[in-house]
FILUM-819022 format. One record per residue (C-alpha): residue number from 0; residue in three letters; z, y, x. Coordinates in steps of 0.05 Angstrom, whole numbers, plus 5000, padded with zeros to 4 digits. Each point is the difference from the previous one (the first is absolute). Layout:
BEGIN
ATOM    i   aa     Z     Y     X
ATOM  NUM  Ala     Z     Y     X
...
This chain:
BEGIN
ATOM    i   aa     Z     Y     X
ATOM    0  Met  6081  1972  4714
ATOM    1  Leu  5009  4936  4975
ATOM    2  Ala  5017  4980  4935
ATOM    3  Gln  5025  4925  4978
ATOM    4  Ser  4959  4960  4950
ATOM    5  Thr  5012  4954  4947
ATOM    6  Phe  5009  4931  5007
ATOM    7  Arg  4969  4954  4936
ATOM    8  Arg  5029  4942  4990
ATOM    9  Cys  4964  4929  5006
ATOM   10  Arg  5015  4935  5037
ATOM   11  Leu  4963  4969  5051
ATOM   12  Ser  4992  4926  5014
ATOM   13  Cys  4976  4972  5068
ATOM   14  Ser  4952  4951  4962
ATOM   15  Thr  4953  5060  4984
ATOM   16  Val  4998  5025  5070
ATOM   17  Pro  4940  4972  5043
ATOM   18  Ile  5008  4975  5074
ATOM   19  Thr  4963  5019  5050
ATOM   20  Ala  4968  4950  5043
ATOM   21  Thr  5032  4989  5063
ATOM   22  His  4954  4997  5073
ATOM   23  Ser  4986  4952  5039
ATOM   24  Pro  5003  4999  5065
ATOM   25  Glu  4926  4970  5017
ATOM   26  Ser  4974  5067  5008
ATOM   27  Ser  5046  5024  5056
ATOM   28  Arg  5020  4939  5039
ATOM   29  Ala  5003  5015  5066
ATOM   30  Lys  5049  4999  5073
ATOM   31  Phe  5023  5059  5036
ATOM   32  Ser  4961  5035  5052
ATOM   33  Ala  4938  4961  4968
ATOM   34  Val  4927  5027  4979
ATOM   35  Gln  4981  4935  4996
ATOM   36  Trp  5033  4951  4956
ATOM   37  Lys  5004  4936  4959
ATOM   38  Trp  5035  4957  4946
ATOM   39  Asn  5024  4936  5034
ATOM   40  Gly  5005  4968  4926
ATOM   41  Asp  5085  4983  5011
ATOM   42  Asn  5019  5066  4977
ATOM   43  Arg  5005  5017  5069
ATOM   44  Phe  4955  5063  5031
ATOM   45  Ser  4964  4996  5076
ATOM   46  Ser  4962  5050  5028
ATOM   47  Thr  4964  5019  5068
ATOM   48  Thr  5029  5062  5033
ATOM   49  Ala  4944  5051  5001
ATOM   50  Ser  5017  5075  5027
ATOM   51  Pro  5065  5012  5036
ATOM   52  Leu  5054  5053  4962
ATOM   53  Thr  5045  5042  5026
ATOM   54  Pro  5078  5004  4992
ATOM   55  Ala  4983  5053  4958
ATOM   56  Asp  4968  4964  4944
ATOM   57  Arg  5061  4958  4998
ATOM   58  Ile  5036  4995  4932
ATOM   59  His  5072  4982  5009
ATOM   60  Ile  5040  4977  4931
ATOM   61  Leu  5071  4999  4997
ATOM   62  Gly  5027  4960  4931
ATOM   63  Ile  4968  4941  4982
ATOM   64  Gly  5019  4991  4929
ATOM   65  Asn  4947  4992  4945
ATOM   66  Leu  4971  5076  5011
ATOM   67  Gly  5001  4979  5075
ATOM   68  Cys  4966  4931  5002
ATOM   69  Leu  4945  5030  4949
ATOM   70  Tyr  4984  5051  5041
ATOM   71  Ala  4993  4963  5064
ATOM   72  Tyr  4970  4948  4969
ATOM   73  Ala  4942  5050  4973
ATOM   74  Leu  4992  5039  5067
ATOM   75  Ala  4991  4934  5039
ATOM   76  Thr  4955  4968  4953
ATOM   77  Lys  4949  5053  4993
ATOM   78  Pro  4940  5014  5038
ATOM   79  Glu  5013  5023  5070
ATOM   80  Pro  5071  5008  4989
ATOM   81  Pro  5054  5038  5043
ATOM   82  Pro  5050  4961  5050
ATOM   83  Ile  5064  4996  4958
ATOM   84  Thr  5067  4992  5039
ATOM   85  Leu  5063  4980  4947
ATOM   86  Leu  5061  5031  5019
ATOM   87  Phe  5065  4960  4979
ATOM   88  His  5054  5035  4995
ATOM   89  Arg  5050  4946  4986
ATOM   90  Ile  5011  4935  5043
ATOM   91  Lys  4993  4957  4941
ATOM   92  Met  4925  5032  4980
ATOM   93  Ala  4974  4974  5071
ATOM   94  Thr  5029  4928  4987
ATOM   95  Asp  4967  4997  4931
ATOM   96  Trp  4936  5014  5031
ATOM   97  Glu  5010  4945  5046
ATOM   98  Lys  5008  4948  4944
ATOM   99  Val  4941  5030  4964
ATOM  100  Gly  4965  4977  5056
ATOM  101  Gln  4987  5081  5015
ATOM  102  Ser  4954  5012  4941
ATOM  103  Ile  4994  5040  4932
ATOM  104  Glu  4986  4958  4940
ATOM  105  Leu  4965  5045  4934
ATOM  106  Ser  4996  4958  4938
ATOM  107  Ile  4938  5017  4959
ATOM  108  Lys  4989  4961  4939
ATOM  109  Gly  5040  4949  5013
ATOM  110  Lys  4968  4986  5075
ATOM  111  Gly  5032  5020  5057
ATOM  112  Tyr  4970  5041  5064
ATOM  113  Val  5031  4995  5065
ATOM  114  Ser  4985  5056  5057
ATOM  115  Asn  5031  4991  5061
ATOM  116  Ser  4967  5064  5035
ATOM  117  Tyr  5062  5037  5017
ATOM  118  Asp  5042  5019  5068
ATOM  119  Ser  5071  4999  4983
ATOM  120  Glu  5061  5033  5036
ATOM  121  Ile  5073  5004  4996
ATOM  122  Ile  5031  5077  5002
ATOM  123  Lys  5050  4997  5054
ATOM  124  Thr  5031  5053  5039
ATOM  125  Pro  4960  5053  5035
ATOM  126  Ser  4970  4974  5066
ATOM  127  Leu  5018  5055  5055
ATOM  128  Asp  4973  5003  5070
ATOM  129  Asn  5050  5028  5060
ATOM  130  Gly  4990  5064  4978
ATOM  131  Gly  5010  4997  4926
ATOM  132  Lys  4934  5002  4986
ATOM  133  Cys  4981  4948  4934
ATOM  134  Leu  4951  4946  5021
ATOM  135  Asp  4990  4975  4929
ATOM  136  Pro  4922  5012  4978
ATOM  137  Pro  4997  5054  4950
ATOM  138  Ile  4982  4991  4931
ATOM  139  Lys  4943  5038  4972
ATOM  140  Asn  4997  4982  4925
ATOM  141  Leu  5058  4962  4964
ATOM  142  Ile  4996  4969  4930
ATOM  143  Val  5072  5005  4973
ATOM  144  Ala  5008  4950  4942
ATOM  145  Thr  5073  4988  5006
ATOM  146  Lys  5045  5011  4942
ATOM  147  Ala  5014  5080  4988
ATOM  148  Val  5074  4992  5010
ATOM  149  Asp  4988  4968  5075
ATOM  150  Ala  4932  5049  5019
ATOM  151  Ala  5049  5048  5039
ATOM  152  Asp  5038  4948  5037
ATOM  153  Ala  4949  4953  5013
ATOM  154  Leu  4954  5067  5033
ATOM  155  Ala  5065  5016  5039
ATOM  156  Leu  4981  4942  5041
ATOM  157  Ile  4934  5017  5024
ATOM  158  Arg  5009  5077  4996
ATOM  159  His  4988  5006  5079
ATOM  160  Arg  4936  4966  4994
ATOM  161  Leu  4968  5050  4942
ATOM  162  Ser  4972  5074  5016
ATOM  163  Pro  4967  5062  4966
ATOM  164  Ser  4935  4959  5001
ATOM  165  Ser  5030  4938  4974
ATOM  166  Asn  4980  4985  4926
ATOM  167  Ile  5058  4970  4950
ATOM  168  Leu  4967  4971  4935
ATOM  169  Phe  5057  5001  4953
ATOM  170  Leu  4995  4948  4942
ATOM  171  Gln  5072  4999  4968
ATOM  172  Asn  5015  4994  4925
ATOM  173  Gly  5035  5069  4971
ATOM  174  Ile  4994  5066  5036
ATOM  175  Gly  5041  5024  5059
ATOM  176  Thr  4993  4956  5061
ATOM  177  Pro  4961  5044  5046
ATOM  178  Glu  5051  5058  4984
ATOM  179  Glu  5057  4948  5020
ATOM  180  Val  4953  4982  5065
ATOM  181  Ser  4993  5063  5016
ATOM  182  Ala  5077  5023  4990
ATOM  183  Arg  5023  4937  5046
ATOM  184  Asn  4950  4995  5042
ATOM  185  Phe  4955  5063  5013
ATOM  186  Lys  5041  5060  4986
ATOM  187  Asp  4953  5038  5041
ATOM  188  Pro  4934  5013  4967
ATOM  189  Ala  4967  5006  5070
ATOM  190  Thr  5021  4929  5018
ATOM  191  Arg  4975  4972  4933
ATOM  192  Pro  4936  4949  4993
ATOM  193  Asn  4954  5012  4945
ATOM  194  Tyr  5020  4976  4938
ATOM  195  Leu  4960  4960  4942
ATOM  196  Ala  5017  4960  4941
ATOM  197  Ala  4973  4959  4952
ATOM  198  Val  5004  4977  4924
ATOM  199  Thr  4988  4928  4995
ATOM  200  Ser  4989  4973  4932
ATOM  201  His  4985  4927  5013
ATOM  202  Gly  5038  4942  4978
ATOM  203  Val  5036  4960  5059
ATOM  204  Phe  5058  4948  4999
ATOM  205  Ser  5031  4963  5047
ATOM  206  Gln  4991  4922  5012
ATOM  207  Gly  5048  5003  5054
ATOM  208  Pro  4996  5030  5078
ATOM  209  Phe  4935  5017  5015
ATOM  210  Arg  4969  4978  4936
ATOM  211  Ser  4981  5048  4942
ATOM  212  Val  4958  4988  4937
ATOM  213  Phe  4951  5052  4981
ATOM  214  Ser  5005  5002  4927
ATOM  215  Gly  4971  5060  4971
ATOM  216  Arg  4934  5035  5021
ATOM  217  Gly  5021  5083  5004
ATOM  218  Asn  4990  5050  5054
ATOM  219  Val  5024  5043  5057
ATOM  220  Phe  4995  5074  5006
ATOM  221  Ile  5027  5034  5071
ATOM  222  Ser  5009  5068  5017
ATOM  223  Lys  5023  5044  5056
ATOM  224  Leu  5075  5027  4969
ATOM  225  Pro  5007  5051  4944
ATOM  226  Ala  5012  5066  5034
ATOM  227  Lys  5078  4994  4972
ATOM  228  Ala  5009  4941  5047
ATOM  229  Ala  4955  5012  5064
ATOM  230  Thr  5040  5033  5038
ATOM  231  Gln  4979  4979  5053
ATOM  232  Ser  4948  5005  5063
ATOM  233  Pro  4953  5052  4990
ATOM  234  Ser  4940  4956  5025
ATOM  235  Asn  4986  4938  4955
ATOM  236  Ser  4932  4991  5022
ATOM  237  His  5021  4932  5034
ATOM  238  Ser  5005  4975  4929
ATOM  239  Asn  4938  4987  4977
ATOM  240  Tyr  4992  4937  5041
ATOM  241  Leu  5053  4959  4961
ATOM  242  Ile  4975  5039  4938
ATOM  243  Lys  4929  4974  5007
ATOM  244  Gln  5034  4920  5018
ATOM  245  Ile  5032  5000  4940
ATOM  246  Cys  4936  5032  4954
ATOM  247  Asn  4949  4953  5030
ATOM  248  Thr  5053  4930  4984
ATOM  249  Pro  4963  4967  4946
ATOM  250  Leu  5058  4968  4970
ATOM  251  Leu  5048  5066  4996
ATOM  252  Asn  4945  5035  4963
ATOM  253  Ala  5034  5071  5024
ATOM  254  Thr  4974  5062  4987
ATOM  255  Arg  5019  5064  5036
ATOM  256  Ile  5022  5054  4957
ATOM  257  Ser  5028  5076  5009
ATOM  258  Pro  5074  5014  5007
ATOM  259  Gln  5000  5020  4928
ATOM  260  Lys  4966  4949  4974
ATOM  261  Phe  5047  4955  5040
ATOM  262  Ile  5063  5031  4968
ATOM  263  Leu  4974  4982  4931
ATOM  264  His  4986  4931  5017
ATOM  265  Gln  5069  4994  5033
ATOM  266  Phe  5043  5023  4939
ATOM  267  Glu  4959  4951  4947
ATOM  268  Lys  5022  4943  5058
ATOM  269  Val  5072  5022  4996
ATOM  270  Val  5003  5000  4925
ATOM  271  Ile  4968  4931  4999
ATOM  272  Asn  5046  4973  5053
ATOM  273  Ala  5063  5041  4969
ATOM  274  Val  4979  4958  4931
ATOM  275  Ile  4982  4928  5024
ATOM  276  Asn  5039  4991  5059
ATOM  277  Pro  5077  5015  4970
ATOM  278  Leu  4975  4967  4932
ATOM  279  Thr  4977  4937  5026
ATOM  280  Ala  5065  4999  5053
ATOM  281  Ile  5049  5007  4944
ATOM  282  Leu  4966  4949  4952
ATOM  283  Asp  4972  4951  5054
ATOM  284  Cys  4934  4994  4982
ATOM  285  Arg  4933  5005  5027
ATOM  286  Asn  4963  5067  4982
ATOM  287  Gly  4950  4976  4939
ATOM  288  Lys  5060  4978  4962
ATOM  289  Leu  5030  5074  4987
ATOM  290  Phe  4957  5024  4946
ATOM  291  Asp  5013  4935  4962
ATOM  292  His  5055  5025  4966
ATOM  293  Ile  5012  5068  4949
ATOM  294  Glu  5070  4998  5029
ATOM  295  Val  4982  5008  5077
ATOM  296  Val  4938  5049  4974
ATOM  297  Val  5056  5048  4975
ATOM  298  Val  5026  5003  5069
ATOM  299  Val  4935  5006  5034
ATOM  300  Arg  4978  5066  4955
ATOM  301  Ala  5078  5029  5017
ATOM  302  Leu  4982  4993  5075
ATOM  303  Ile  4933  5020  4996
ATOM  304  Thr  5002  5074  4957
ATOM  305  Glu  5064  5014  5037
ATOM  306  Ala  4948  4989  5070
ATOM  307  Ser  4956  5042  4964
ATOM  308  Asn  5042  5059  4990
ATOM  309  Val  5024  5002  5063
ATOM  310  Leu  4931  4995  5036
ATOM  311  Leu  4971  5049  4949
ATOM  312  Ser  5053  5050  5026
ATOM  313  Leu  4992  4985  5079
ATOM  314  Pro  4978  5068  5044
ATOM  315  Glu  4954  4951  5031
ATOM  316  Leu  4959  5001  4937
ATOM  317  Arg  5021  5066  4965
ATOM  318  Ser  4982  5041  5058
ATOM  319  Leu  4920  4959  4997
ATOM  320  Asp  4947  5055  4999
ATOM  321  Leu  4972  4974  4942
ATOM  322  Thr  4939  5017  4944
ATOM  323  Glu  5022  4996  4930
ATOM  324  Glu  4961  4940  5001
ATOM  325  Glu  5029  4956  5061
ATOM  326  Glu  5071  5024  4965
ATOM  327  Glu  4988  4965  4929
ATOM  328  Tyr  4977  4933  5050
ATOM  329  Leu  5065  5006  5042
ATOM  330  Leu  5042  5006  4933
ATOM  331  Phe  4958  4933  4977
ATOM  332  Arg  5013  4975  5068
ATOM  333  Phe  5070  4995  4995
ATOM  334  Ser  5013  4996  4925
ATOM  335  Pro  5046  4946  4987
ATOM  336  Glu  4942  4970  4954
ATOM  337  Ser  4952  4997  5064
ATOM  338  Leu  5058  4984  5046
ATOM  339  Glu  5013  4935  4951
ATOM  340  Arg  4926  4979  5001
ATOM  341  Arg  5006  4998  5076
ATOM  342  Val  5056  4962  5006
ATOM  343  Gln  4977  4954  4954
ATOM  344  Leu  4942  4991  5026
ATOM  345  Ala  5034  4984  5069
ATOM  346  Ala  5049  4952  4973
ATOM  347  Cys  4937  4964  4980
ATOM  348  Lys  4968  5001  5055
ATOM  349  Thr  5055  4969  5036
ATOM  350  Lys  5032  4964  4939
ATOM  351  Arg  5008  4935  5045
ATOM  352  Asn  5038  5038  5051
ATOM  353  Thr  5081  4998  5021
ATOM  354  Ser  5011  5075  5016
ATOM  355  Ser  5020  5022  5070
ATOM  356  Met  5074  5026  4971
ATOM  357  Leu  5007  4939  4958
ATOM  358  Gln  4982  4963  5071
ATOM  359  Asp  5054  5041  5032
ATOM  360  Val  5047  4992  4953
ATOM  361  Arg  4996  4922  4996
ATOM  362  Ser  5004  5008  5082
ATOM  363  His  5058  5034  5004
ATOM  364  Arg  4957  5067  5032
ATOM  365  Thr  5011  5067  4985
ATOM  366  Thr  4941  5027  4954
ATOM  367  Glu  4961  5057  5005
ATOM  368  Ile  5025  5028  4934
ATOM  369  Asp  5027  5070  5034
ATOM  370  Tyr  4930  5011  5022
ATOM  371  Ile  4975  4992  4927
ATOM  372  Asn  5038  5012  4935
ATOM  373  Gly  5053  5034  5054
ATOM  374  Tyr  4946  5056  5015
ATOM  375  Ile  4991  5007  4921
ATOM  376  Val  5077  5006  4987
ATOM  377  Met  5006  5047  5059
ATOM  378  Asn  4945  5045  4978
ATOM  379  Gly  5018  5002  4923
ATOM  380  Lys  5075  5015  5020
ATOM  381  Asp  4968  5064  5034
ATOM  382  Leu  4958  5013  4948
ATOM  383  Gly  5054  4999  4950
ATOM  384  Ile  4956  4932  4965
ATOM  385  Asp  5038  4947  4959
ATOM  386  Val  4987  4943  5049
ATOM  387  Thr  5057  4952  4974
ATOM  388  Thr  4952  4938  4990
ATOM  389  His  4983  4998  5079
ATOM  390  Glu  5066  5012  5018
ATOM  391  Lys  5024  4941  4953
ATOM  392  Ile  4952  4956  5036
ATOM  393  Met  5013  5021  5068
ATOM  394  Glu  5081  4975  4986
ATOM  395  Leu  4971  4935  4977
ATOM  396  Val  4953  4982  5049
ATOM  397  Asn  5049  5029  5059
ATOM  398  Glu  5062  4952  4969
ATOM  399  Arg  4956  4943  4995
ATOM  400  Lys  5004  5000  4931
ATOM  401  Met  4954  4952  4949
ATOM  402  Ile  4998  5002  4930
ATOM  403  Thr  4955  4967  4948
ATOM  404  Val  4949  5025  4957
ATOM  405  Asp  5050  4995  4930
ATOM  406  Glu  5052  5044  5041
ATOM  407  Ile  4952  5056  5028
ATOM  408  Leu  5006  5040  4950
ATOM  409  Asp  5078  5010  4993
ATOM  410  Val  5003  5000  5077
ATOM  411  Phe  4957  5067  4993
ATOM  412  Asp  5029  5030  4931
ATOM  413  Met  4931  4990  4972
ATOM  414  Lys  4967  4976  4930
ATOM  415  Ile  4937  4982  4977
ATOM  416  Glu  4973  5065  4949
């Protein structure tokens, strides 16, 4: 049984947090389908083709926003990279791709590095022969990097090219995307591809279509889905190829972990996103500004305390078979104090970033808040736990309301104690 822990009150400042050095791409420069590779000196890659690759080695990427660009660039510029196809589910994406010279640029420490080692494809209506058989090539390895709200619809366009031996890696913020994809696209578990998921803590923000800034060195944790979500094809041995490709990509700094450990990282990431994303969206500020004002810190702590109460009460954690020592560690890891430290570290590592939610609000796009704070609210209500701060911030984001630091305590009906 997990008990709640005491939250020691303390104010943290970004100025006290060390920033991890970013990774230089110079140790992993290559062009796809190449083992022998060299640097041209003009921020582009060239190579000589080595051993041939099979269609099963190809990795398709659906959704080329910040994370999609990071993963595509990292995979394409590693030694012995796989062939990569970018899938465009909107015509505008293909138009933008042509405008940037069919290349992805990742800026690191103020310098832009460009890779054009990609095939691309506009998703279209399935091609059928006279007998009604699909002529479109199958997809064996798929990275889904769309927004959570777009994932199920985008996957519906290529569902006919996926099979139980296919692998789908989900990169979305929040929790619930694989379940939604299954409910809408793969209702029969026998037809369902193998599901993987990754938690990414690298700092990346956009400078335009296919142009991203790598602003903070983090890591990637990748896993087959936890048992709760993995109502999928019984055989998932095919997923090892995609996992190895991700883990052998230096820039991603990825580690494969067990589903049990993965869900803990996923919960931590949900809390980080549930604080940083909506607060920066309503305050119209960069991530690093959240700990500059005690008024904002009061709301930060309210969000974290509610999230901690919910997470420590979830069946996914309470049902774990833990030793007394492991239970104590879990209580510490998801205590408000520990979660605040993680939120602060993330905010400071990405202090120059404009959060994805603020970018969505500014661009009048649908946000992912229902998959982030909405997850906490849904479970809090089911468990009878107070989640009023998360409900309020969801209301503000969904109504596209922006406030000032001077207004925040009144808006949330809080005060400094």
